[in-house]
Every structure is written in structure tokens, then in C-alpha cells.
C-alpha positions in Angstrom: 0.0 0.0 0.0 2.6 2.6 1.1 6.4 2.4 1.5 8.5 5.4 2.5 12.3 5.3 2.4 14.8 7.7 3.9 12.3 10.6 3.9 13.9 14.0 4.8 12.6 17.5 5.2 14.4 20.7 6.2 13.5 24.4 6.3 16.8 26.2 5.6 19.3 24.8 8.1 16.6 23.4 10.4 16.2 19.7 9.9 12.6 18.6 10.5 12.7 14.9 9.4 16.0 13.1 9.5 15.5 10.1 7.2 12.3 8.2 7.9 11.4 4.6 6.8 7.8 3.6 7.1 5.5 0.9 5.7 1.7 0.5 5.7 -0.3 -2.5 4.6 -3.7 -2.5 3.0 -6.4 -2.2 5.7 -3.8 -1.3 8.4 -4.4 1.5 10.9 -1.3 3.3 12.3 -1.1 6.1 14.8 1.8 8.5 15.0 2.4 10.0 18.4 5.0 12.2 20.1 5.6 15.6 21.6 4.5 18.8 19.8 7.1 20.0 17.3 8.6 16.5 16.7 7.7 16.4 13.0 4.4 14.4 13.1 2.3 16.8 11.0 5.2 17.4 8.5 5.5 13.7 8.0 1.8 13.1 7.2 1.7 16.1 4.9 4.7 14.8 3.0 2.8 11.6 2.1 0.5 13.4 -0.4 3.0 16.2 -1.0 1.1 19.0 0.7 4.7 19.6 1.8 7.5 18.8 -0.6 10.3 16.5 0.6 14.0 17.3 0.3 14.9 13.7 -0.2 13.6 10.2 0.0 11.0 8.0 -1.7 7.2 7.8 -1.2 5.7 4.8 -3.0 1.9 4.5 -2.9 0.2 1.6 -4.7 3.4 1.2 -6.8 3.5 4.8 -7.8 6.5 7.1 -6.9 4.5 10.0 -5.3 7.8 11.9 -4.8 8.4 12.0 -8.5 4.9 12.6 -10.0 4.1 15.7 -12.1 1.1 17.8 -11.1 -1.5 16.0 -13.1 -0.3 12.6 -12.0 -0.3 13.8 -8.4 -3.9 15.1 -8.6 -5.0 11.6 -9.7 -3.1 9.9 -6.9 -4.5 12.4 -4.3 -8.1 11.2 -5.2 -7.1 7.9 -3.6 -5.9 9.7 -0.4 -8.4 11.5 1.9 -6.9 14.2 4.2 -8.4 15.5 7.5 -6.8 18.8 8.6 -6.4 20.1 12.1 -8.1 23.4 11.3 -10.9 22.1 9.0 -9.9 24.0 5.9 -13.5 24.5 4.8 -14.5 27.2 2.4 -16.4 29.6 4.6 -18.7 31.0 1.9 -20.1 27.6 0.9 -22.6 25.3 2.6 -21.7 22.0 4.1 -22.8 20.2 1.0 -21.0 22.5 -1.4 -17.8 21.9 0.5 -18.3 18.2 0.0 -19.3 18.2 -3.6 -16.8 20.7 -5.0 -14.0 18.2 -5.4 -16.1 15.6 -7.1 -17.6 18.0 -9.5 -14.1 19.3 -10.4 -13.1 15.7 -11.0 -15.9 15.2 -13.5 -18.7 13.7 -11.5 -22.2 14.8 -12.2 -23.9 17.1 -9.7 -26.5 14.4 -9.0 -23.8 11.8 -8.3 -21.9 14.2 -6.1 -25.0 15.1 -4.2 -25.8 11.4 -3.5 -22.3 10.8 -2.3 -22.5 13.8 0.0 -25.7 12.7 1.6 -24.2 9.3 2.2 -21.0 10.6 3.9 -23.0 13.1 5.9 -25.0 10.2 7.3 -21.7 8.4 8.1 -20.6 11.3 10.3 -23.9 12.0 12.0 -24.8 15.1 10.0 -28.0 14.0 8.3 -30.1 16.9 7.0 -27.2 19.4 7.2 -26.3 19.6 3.4 -27.7 23.1 2.8 -26.4 24.6 6.1 -23.7 27.3 6.0 -20.5 26.1 7.7 -19.9 29.5 9.3 -22.6 28.8 11.9 -21.4 25.4 12.9 -19.4 24.5 16.0 -15.8 23.4 15.7 -16.9 19.8 16.2 -19.5 20.0 13.5 -17.0 21.6 11.1 -14.5 18.8 11.8 -17.2 16.3 11.0 -17.7 18.0 7.7 -13.9 17.9 7.2 -14.0 14.1 7.8 -17.0 13.7 5.4 -15.1 15.6 2.7 -12.1 13.3 3.1 -14.4 10.3 2.6 -16.1 11.7 -0.6 -13.8 10.0 -3.1 -13.9 6.7 -1.1 -10.1 6.9 -0.7 -7.9 3.9 -0.2 -5.8 5.8 2.3 -7.1 8.2 4.9 -4.7 10.7 6.5 -5.7 12.5 9.7 -3.5 15.3 11.0 -4.4 15.7 14.7 -8.2 15.9 13.9 -9.1 17.0 17.5 -6.3 19.5 18.1 -8.4 22.6 17.2 -11.4 21.6 19.3 -12.5 22.6 22.8 -12.2 19.6 25.1 -16.0 19.3 25.4 -16.2 18.7 21.6 -13.4 16.2 21.3 -15.5 13.2 22.4 -18.1 13.7 19.7 -15.4 13.8 17.0 -13.6 10.8 18.4 -16.9 8.9 18.3 -17.3 9.7 14.6 -13.7 8.6 14.0 -14.2 5.4 15.8 -17.2 4.7 13.5 -15.1 5.5 10.4 -12.4 3.1 11.7 -14.9 0.4 12.3 -16.3 0.8 8.8 -12.9 1.2 7.1 -12.9 -2.2 5.3 -9.7 -2.5 3.2 -9.0 1.3 3.6 -5.7 2.1 5.4 -5.5 5.0 7.9 -2.6 7.0 9.3 -3.6 9.1 12.3 -1.5 11.8 14.0 -2.9 12.2 17.5 -2.3 13.0 21.1 -5.4 11.0 22.2 -3.9 8.0 24.0 -7.2 6.1 24.6 -8.3 6.6 21.0 -4.9 5.4 19.6 -4.9 2.4 22.0 -8.4 1.4 20.9 -8.2 1.8 17.1 -4.5 1.4 16.0 -2.9 -1.8 14.8 0.5 -0.2 15.2 1.8 2.9 16.8 4.9 4.9 16.0 6.5 7.2 18.6 8.3 10.1 17.1 10.9 12.5 18.6 13.1 15.2 17.0 12.3 14.1 13.4 12.7 10.4 13.7 10.8 7.3 14.8 12.2 6.0 18.0 9.9 3.1 18.7 7.0 1.2 17.0 4.8 -1.7 17.7 1.3 -2.9 18.8 -0.4 -0.5 21.3 -0.6 -2.9 24.2 3.2 -3.5 24.2 4.1 0.1 23.6 1.8 1.4 26.4 2.7 -1.4 28.9 6.3 -2.3 28.2 7.8 0.7 26.3 11.5 1.0 25.6 11.6 4.7 24.6 11.3 7.7 27.0 8.1 8.8 25.1 6.5 5.4 25.7 7.4 5.6 29.3 5.7 9.0 29.6 2.6 7.7 28.0 2.6 4.7 30.3 2.8 7.0 33.3 -0.2 9.0 32.0 -2.3 5.9 31.6 -1.3 4.6 35.1 -2.2 7.9 36.8 -5.4 8.6 34.8 
């Protein structure tokens, strides 16, 4: 599904990612965790080239994402859904218009796009909200629309960049409930989730990667990483679990 080799990213002299290797199987769910500023969001944005790498290979379904031209990249991105921290909705559009815009630009009929929008709105608990302006929605509702938009193309890979980071704590639970449903219904779709939510990652992930200072320092199944960690990050997470 996805293979990444020696991925590097720098801004000027500041090295963000130091040469990452990563693999993801079809249907696998991986959580990326670590302290703020360690490179998690940069890593997930490099996968579909929202951020351009300085070096390394990104192979998705046999295609070299790192070397594709713009038209080839647009086609590949249709197979990758992306959920942003800060929603990235178009404020002047309704919920439904935010969802259908990408499909219509890709050549789908308005009727087909509408039908798909109604389906994914139901999947995220937003039935009947198609015509509602997004400006009047709560942060949690906006993020549900963001999740729905990522599902519109029925992607093979879903990328989620700290999907609860911009939410008030009272709204986090609602969005996590939606994400748990998305995970339960994922079928053969693979997911990579950047998150600070320990209980959520422990519940849904097949594998967890701990990241620090631009590199992966430990990976494995959640129960081992949270009960018998070898890295300092894993030990910190274990302490949080024990005292919560």
C-alpha cells in the first residue's frame, strides 16, 4: 500500500525529518504519536505532497509519489483523503457545497456528487445538514464536515492530522466517536492518524509509531508500547495511563 524510504525534510538549516522509513499494509491503521514539534504533521503532509520532501521515496500503490508531475499527483490524491487540524473548509459555501466541490471538479455529475455527499453526511452523524452554512457550525461540526469531505472520493488511504487538536475539550469526544465509526467501517482502507489522544490510539490502531526530533524511536502494537515501552516517550505515555 505505502512504502517510505529515507524521507527527509528541512527548512533552511533546520532539519525537521532526519530520514524516515515507514511501511503501511492495506487495511492497516497506524497512529503517529509524540511531543509537539517533533515532526508528526510534517510527516503526514509529505505523504501526499502537501509539503515537498527534500529527499527520499514515497511509493503509494506502486507509484512514486515523490516524482509525479502535477497531473499525476492530482490523480493519486483522489485515492488519499486528508483531514486537517483546522478544518480548511470554504467559509462562503454550505456543508454540501464543501463536500461536492472536489467531485464536480473531478468530472462527477452534480447528482452523483449530491448522492455521495448525503451518504457521507449520514456516516458522520450530520444527516439533513447539506444546505447549512458552515460559518454557523461549532468546531466539532466543522470537523465532522472535514471528515466527510475526506471520505467523498472513497479513498484507499485516509490521512488524519491531529483531527481533534483545534477543538474545545467538550467537543473532542463527539469527533472521536465519529472517527471510531469511520475506523470500524474502514474495510480495506488504510489509515494514518497523527494524534495525542492516548485512549483513542490504543483502541483503534494496529500499530503505533513514537516520534521524537524528526525520527521514529519506537514502534509496535499498542498494548506492548503502552505497557512495556522501551523509549522515553512510551514511558511517559505509560505513566499518564497509570495515573489517569
